[in-house]
ZADONU-16335 format. One record per atom (N, C-alpha, C, O): x, y, z; residue in one letter; chain. Coordinates in steps of 0.02 Angstrom, whole numbers. Layout:
X  Y  Z  residuo  cadena
X  Y  Z  a  A
...
//
This chain:
X  Y  Z  residuo  cadena
950  -1939  3584  x  A
989  -1961  3530  x  A
951  -2002  3471  x  A
916  -2050  3485  x  A
959  -1981  3408  x  A
925  -2018  3354  x  A
957  -2073  3334  x  A
1018  -2075  3325  x  A
917  -2125  3326  x  A
940  -2188  3309  x  A
941  -2200  3232  x  A
885  -2194  3206  x  A
990  -2215  3191  x  A
993  -2221  3117  x  A
955  -2288  3104  x  A
964  -2340  3137  x  A
915  -2282  3056  x  A
886  -2341  3033  x  A
927  -2372  2974  x  A
971  -2342  2944  x  A
906  -2433  2963  x  A
947  -2467  2906  x  A
944  -2432  2840  x  A
890  -2413  2817  x  A
1003  -2420  2807  x  A
998  -2396  2744  x  A
1002  -2319  2746  x  A
1012  -2290  2693  x  A
997  -2286  2803  x  A
994  -2217  2813  x  A
1067  -2192  2819  x  A
1106  -2218  2859  x  A
1084  -2140  2779  x  A
1157  -2111  2780  x  A
1146  -2060  2841  x  A
1091  -2041  2861  x  A
1200  -2043  2862  x  A
1199  -2000  2925  x  A
1168  -1934  2905  x  A
1187  -1904  2855  x  A
1117  -1909  2947  x  A
1086  -1850  2932  x  A
1037  -1837  2885  x  A
1006  -1784  2886  x  A
1026  -1883  2840  x  A
983  -1881  2782  x  A
933  -1938  2800  x  A
949  -1997  2805  x  A
867  -1912  2811  x  A
812  -1958  2821  x  A
788  -1995  2765  x  A
785  -1968  2710  x  A
770  -2055  2773  x  A
733  -2092  2717  x  A
673  -2054  2688  x  A
632  -2025  2725  x  A
668  -2054  2627  x  A
603  -2024  2598  x  A
553  -2078  2588  x  A
572  -2135  2571  x  A
488  -2063  2598  x  A
435  -2109  2587  x  A
412  -2101  2514  x  A
430  -2054  2479  x  A
377  -2143  2496  x  A
349  -2137  2426  x  A
303  -2076  2416  x  A
298  -2050  2360  x  A
270  -2052  2469  x  A
229  -1992  2474  x  A
279  -1934  2464  x  A
264  -1889  2425  x  A
330  -1931  2493  x  A
384  -1872  2480  x  A
410  -1875  2419  x  A
425  -1821  2392  x  A
420  -1926  2389  x  A
449  -1929  2317  x  A
403  -1898  2271  x  A
424  -1858  2230  x  A
328  -1917  2274  x  A
277  -1888  2239  x  A
284  -1813  2242  x  A
293  -1778  2192  x  A
278  -1791  2306  x  A
271  -1722  2318  x  A
332  -1683  2288  x  A
323  -1626  2265  x  A
394  -1713  2287  x  A
452  -1685  2259  x  A
447  -1684  2187  x  A
465  -1634  2156  x  A
423  -1740  2155  x  A
409  -1738  2084  x  A
358  -1693  2059  x  A
366  -1668  2004  x  A
304  -1680  2094  x  A
252  -1635  2071  x  A
276  -1566  2081  x  A
257  -1523  2043  x  A
316  -1552  2130  x  A
345  -1482  2138  x  A
387  -1466  2079  x  A
386  -1409  2057  x  A
426  -1514  2050  x  A
475  -1502  1995  x  A
431  -1492  1933  x  A
453  -1456  1888  x  A
371  -1521  1928  x  A
330  -1514  1859  x  A
312  -1445  1858  x  A
309  -1420  1802  x  A
299  -1406  1911  x  A
269  -1341  1902  x  A
311  -1294  1869  x  A
288  -1259  1823  x  A
374  -1289  1890  x  A
421  -1245  1856  x  A
433  -1265  1781  x  A
441  -1223  1737  x  A
434  -1336  1771  x  A
441  -1351  1702  x  A
383  -1334  1655  x  A
393  -1320  1596  x  A
325  -1336  1682  x  A
265  -1312  1640  x  A
270  -1236  1634  x  A
258  -1210  1580  x  A
286  -1202  1684  x  A
296  -1130  1682  x  A
347  -1114  1619  x  A
334  -1074  1574  x  A
400  -1149  1625  x  A
450  -1133  1580  x  A
425  -1149  1509  x  A
448  -1117  1462  x  A
380  -1196  1498  x  A
358  -1218  1432  x  A
307  -1168  1414  x  A
300  -1153  1355  x  A
269  -1140  1460  x  A
216  -1084  1434  x  A
257  -1018  1416  x  A
241  -985  1367  x  A
306  -1000  1454  x  A
347  -939  1439  x  A
375  -954  1371  x  A
366  -914  1326  x  A
408  -1007  1361  x  A
440  -1023  1294  x  A
395  -1021  1233  x  A
415  -996  1180  x  A
339  -1045  1240  x  A
279  -1040  1201  x  A
267  -972  1176  x  A
268  -957  1116  x  A
255  -931  1225  x  A
234  -865  1223  x  A
296  -826  1176  x  A
279  -792  1128  x  A
360  -832  1192  x  A
410  -807  1155  x  A
413  -833  1089  x  A
429  -793  1044  x  A
399  -897  1074  x  A
401  -917  1002  x  A
344  -886  971  x  A
352  -862  915  x  A
283  -882  1000  x  A
229  -847  968  x  A
239  -772  948  x  A
216  -747  897  x  A
272  -741  989  x  A
290  -670  981  x  A
339  -666  920  x  A
329  -626  874  x  A
388  -704  921  x  A
437  -705  867  x  A
408  -721  809  x  A
426  -690  759  x  A
358  -773  803  x  A
333  -789  735  x  A
296  -730  702  x  A
306  -709  646  x  A
247  -705  752  x  A
208  -651  731  x  A
249  -589  709  x  A
231  -559  658  x  A
302  -568  744  x  A
338  -509  721  x  A
373  -533  653  x  A
370  -493  606  x  A
404  -591  645  x  A
430  -616  582  x  A
382  -609  524  x  A
400  -582  472  x  A
316  -634  535  x  A
265  -624  480  x  A
256  -551  462  x  A
253  -535  402  x  A
251  -506  512  x  A
248  -438  496  x  A
293  -414  451  x  A
277  -379  403  x  A
357  -432  466  x  A
414  -405  417  x  A
413  -439  353  x  A
432  -406  305  x  A
392  -506  343  x  A
391  -536  285  x  A
342  -510  239  x  A
351  -508  178  x  A
287  -491  269  x  A
226  -462  224  x  A
228  -386  218  x  A
178  -352  205  x  A
290  -360  230  x  A
294  -286  228  x  A
281  -263  150  x  A
303  -298  104  x  A
246  -207  139  x  A
224  -187  72  x  A
288  -158  33  x  A
336  -137  64  x  A
285  -159  -30  x  A
337  -142  -80  x  A
346  -67  -69  x  A
299  -32  -51  x  A
398  -45  -77  x  A
421  26  -72  x  A
384  66  -121  x  A
381  51  -180  x  A
350  125  -92  x  A
316  176  -136  x  A
364  229  -153  x  A
343  268  -195  x  A
418  239  -131  x  A
476  286  -151  x  A
506  259  -212  x  A
557  224  -207  x  A
480  272  -270  x  A
503  254  -335  x  A
506  316  -376  x  A
475  366  -358  x  A
542  316  -429  x  A
540  377  -478  x  A
470  372  -514  x  A
441  424  -530  x  A
448  320  -525  x  A
379  321  -560  x  A
330  350  -520  x  A
290  388  -545  x  A
329  333  -452  x  A
274  367  -417  x  A
285  444  -410  x  A
238  484  -413  x  A
351  461  -400  x  A
370  530  -393  x  A
343  574  -461  x  A
319  630  -456  x  A
352  538  -521  x  A
335  573  -579  x  A
253  577  -591  x  A
228  618  -629  x  A
221  536  -557  x  A
150  545  -555  x  A
119  601  -520  x  A
60  616  -526  x  A
167  635  -480  x  A
146  691  -434  x  A
154  754  -480  x  A
205  765  -511  x  A
100  794  -482  x  A
113  854  -522  x  A
79  916  -479  x  A
43  902  -431  x  A
92  979  -495  x  A
67  1035  -463  x  A
-2  1044  -454  x  A
-38  1018  -497  x  A
-28  1072  -409  x  A
-100  1079  -388  x  A
-129  1013  -370  x  A
-191  1012  -370  x  A
-100  958  -354  x  A
-129  907  -335  x  A
-148  915  -261  x  A
-114  952  -225  x  A
-202  881  -236  x  A
-222  893  -164  x  A
-176  843  -119  x  A
-136  803  -144  x  A
-186  851  -56  x  A
-148  799  -11  x  A
-179  730  -20  x  A
-143  681  -15  x  A
-243  724  -31  x  A
-271  663  -30  x  A
-238  621  -97  x  A
-218  563  -94  x  A
-237  656  -146  x  A
-208  627  -212  x  A
-130  607  -199  x  A
-110  553  -220  x  A
-92  646  -168  x  A
-23  630  -155  x  A
-19  569  -111  x  A
20  523  -123  x  A
-64  570  -55  x  A
-64  517  -11  x  A
-88  450  -39  x  A
-72  396  -14  x  A
-124  457  -89  x  A
-150  391  -128  x  A
-88  367  -159  x  A
-77  307  -156  x  A
-46  406  -188  x  A
13  384  -224  x  A
70  358  -182  x  A
97  303  -192  x  A
87  402  -131  x  A
149  384  -90  x  A
129  358  -29  x  A
175  329  0  x  A
68  359  3  x  A
46  338  69  x  A
65  397  119  x  A
80  452  96  x  A
64  387  178  x  A
70  430  231  x  A
144  455  230  x  A
187  416  210  x  A
160  512  250  x  A
229  536  252  x  A
258  505  311  x  A
226  473  352  x  A
326  515  313  x  A
373  485  370  x  A
364  550  423  x  A
356  539  483  x  A
365  613  398  x  A
364  669  444  x  A
325  722  405  x  A
319  718  344  x  A
299  769  439  x  A
265  828  413  x  A
271  891  460  x  A
272  886  521  x  A
273  947  427  x  A
280  1009  468  x  A
240  1063  436  x  A
240  1063  375  x  A
204  1111  467  x  A
156  1153  440  x  A
187  1218  466  x  A
216  1217  520  x  A
180  1276  428  x  A
197  1342  442  x  A
131  1388  420  x  A
103  1387  365  x  A
115  1424  472  x  A
52  1476  455  x  A
93  1541  424  x  A
132  1572  461  x  A
83  1558  365  x  A
116  1627  347  x  A
57  1670  355  x  A
3  1650  378  x  A
71  1737  333  x  A
17  1794  342  x  A
-38  1774  291  x  A
-97  1781  309  x  A
-25  1752  232  x  A
-74  1751  175  x  A
-78  1676  154  x  A
-116  1663  107  x  A
-46  1629  180  x  A
-52  1565  160  x  A
-23  1514  214  x  A
12  1533  261  x  A
-39  1449  203  x  A
-17  1398  243  x  A
28  1349  206  x  A
6  1316  159  x  A
93  1343  227  x  A
136  1295  198  x  A
143  1237  240  x  A
153  1240  301  x  A
137  1178  204  x  A
141  1112  235  x  A
194  1070  194  x  A
191  1065  133  x  A
243  1041  235  x  A
297  1000  201  x  A
290  931  223  x  A
291  919  284  x  A
284  884  179  x  A
283  806  190  x  A
346  786  169  x  A
369  806  116  x  A
379  746  210  x  A
443  713  200  x  A
434  639  206  x  A
410  615  257  x  A
454  599  150  x  A
456  529  141  x  A
525  509  147  x  A
567  536  111  x  A
543  462  191  x  A
618  442  197  x  A
612  362  199  x  A
567  334  231  x  A
655  330  167  x  A
672  262  165  x  A
742  249  155  x  A
766  255  98  x  A
779  229  205  x  A
856  224  209  x  A
887  289  182  x  A
886  342  214  x  A
912  283  125  x  A
946  340  94  x  A
909  376  43  x  A
935  423  13  x  A
843  353  31  x  A
804  387  -20  x  A
753  427  9  x  A
722  408  59  x  A
740  486  -21  x  A
688  534  8  x  A
647  571  -46  x  A
669  579  -103  x  A
588  591  -27  x  A
547  636  -73  x  A
518  687  -18  x  A
492  670  35  x  A
527  751  -42  x  A
497  809  -7  x  A
444  839  -48  x  A
455  856  -106  x  A
379  846  -16  x  A
323  877  -50  x  A
312  930  -9  x  A
314  925  53  x  A
296  999  -46  x  A
272  1053  -13  x  A
209  1078  -38  x  A
200  1091  -98  x  A
161  1085  14  x  A
91  1108  -12  x  A
83  1182  4  x  A
112  1205  54  x  A
46  1220  -32  x  A
36  1294  -18  x  A
-40  1293  -15  x  A
-72  1279  -65  x  A
-71  1309  43  x  A
-140  1305  50  x  A
-175  1237  29  x  A
-225  1236  -6  x  A
-146  1181  53  x  A
-170  1114  31  x  A
-167  1092  -44  x  A
-197  1043  -65  x  A
-131  1131  -81  x  A
-119  1108  -149  x  A
-45  1102  -152  x  A
-10  1137  -115  x  A
-14  1052  -203  x  A
53  1044  -208  x  A
83  1107  -241  x  A
59  1132  -292  x  A
133  1129  -211  x  A
170  1183  -242  x  A
235  1168  -267  x  A
251  1194  -320  x  A
284  1122  -233  x  A
342  1095  -256  x  A
357  1029  -238  x  A
326  1005  -191  x  A
404  992  -271  x  A
426  927  -247  x  A
499  920  -263  x  A
524  952  -310  x  A
534  877  -225  x  A
600  870  -229  x  A
620  796  -205  x  A
591  769  -158  x  A
672  767  -240  x  A
697  701  -219  x  A
761  689  -243  x  A
786  723  -288  x  A
793  636  -212  x  A
860  607  -228  x  A
863  542  -273  x  A
914  508  -283  x  A
803  530  -298  x  A
790  461  -339  x  A
824  461  -403  x  A
828  407  -433  x  A
850  515  -429  x  A
882  525  -493  x  A
828  528  -546  x  A
768  530  -531  x  A
853  529  -611  x  A
808  538  -667  x  A
782  476  -686  x  A
814  424  -679  x  A
715  479  -715  x  A
683  420  -733  x  A
674  408  -802  x  A
646  357  -821  x  A
//
């Protein structure tokens, strides 16, 4: 039979000073881990926000569309509009047709190359 010591409640042993320190130190580790995880999430959020804030100005404008003319090379078009949103190439018997599509929300520009030279262009940007 166990004898209760003075100040001890039934079934709960008195904790020593050493036991309190161990309990306190064990509680610090999860707190530190939560702090590290929180810091990482804040850093990721800030970096992703910075990327969106520094996004370039839209190149899908009527002025840029009007700069593009027949017989331009792909490199010249890419210098004006940047890389296309999508592209497709068809090998015909006597020529190769490549279509570049630039899309930004509801705006688009379609550029068609015949043997790597601009053949036609189309847009919904309206008249300039």
